[in-house]
N, C-alpha and C positions, 0 to 999 in steps of 0.2 A: 383518869384511870378507868379501865373497863374490867369488871370482875364477873367471871362465869359462876353463877350460883346454882345451877341445876344440879341436883343430887337426889338420888332415890332415898337415901337414909338420913341426910343432914339438911336442915333448913338454915342455910347460911345467910339468907336475906337480912335477918335482924342483926347479925354480926357486922355485915358491910354497912348497913344503915347506921348502926351505933357508932362505927368508926367515922363515918362521914359527919354525923352530928357532933361527935367529940372534937373534930377538927374544923367545925364550922364550914363544911363543904355542902354543895348541893348534890342530890342523888336522884337518879331517874331509873326506873326499872323498865326493861324491854323483854317481852316474852313472845316466842314464836309458836305458842300452843294453838293448835287448830280449835275453832269454836266447838265447844262440847267435849273436848278431849284435853282437859287441863292436865298438866304434868306429863305431857307426852312430847313436848318440844324442848327448847332450851330457854333459859332465863339468864339475862345479863343485867348488871347494875352499873351505870355510868356514875362515877364520882368526880365532880369537877368544881372549880371555883370560877370558871369562865361563864359570865352571865350571858354572853352572846350565844355560846354553845347551848346553854340551858334553854334559852328562848327558842332556838331553832329545833331542838330535840323534843321539847315538851309536847307538841302536838302528836308525836309518834309514840310517846311513852305509854306503858301499861300502868293502870292504877294499882297502887298497893292494895292488897285485899283488906277489907275492913276487919277481918278476924286475924290479921297478921299479928304475930307476937310482938311484944314490946321490943324496942331496940336493946341490943346487948353490947356492952363494951368489954372486950377481952383485953386483959393486961397480962404481964408476966406473972402476976400473982393470982390471977383468976381467969381461966379459959377452959371451962368444963365442957367437954363434948356432950355431956348429958343434957345441957341446956338447949341443944339444937337437934337432938334426935327427933326424927319425924315418925 
C-alpha cells in the first residue's frame, strides 16, 4: 500500500507508521523534497509485508526524522485530529 502523507496542516506520518506497526508491516518513507527545501515536495509511505520489495526499496527510502512524533494508532474510539496538527 502506498499512502500520500504530504499535508500542510496535518502530520499523517505517525498515523501511517502506527497502523503499519500495529499490523506488523514494514514501512518506508519516500520524499521528493529538494535539498534545503523541506516540506516543498511530496512525501509517500510504502506499507508492505513483502520482504523482497522492502530490500529493493530501502536504498531509495528517506530516513524518518529523528524528531518525528511517536507512532499513533487511530481506532474507531480514538482518532483525534488534534494529535496530528502541524
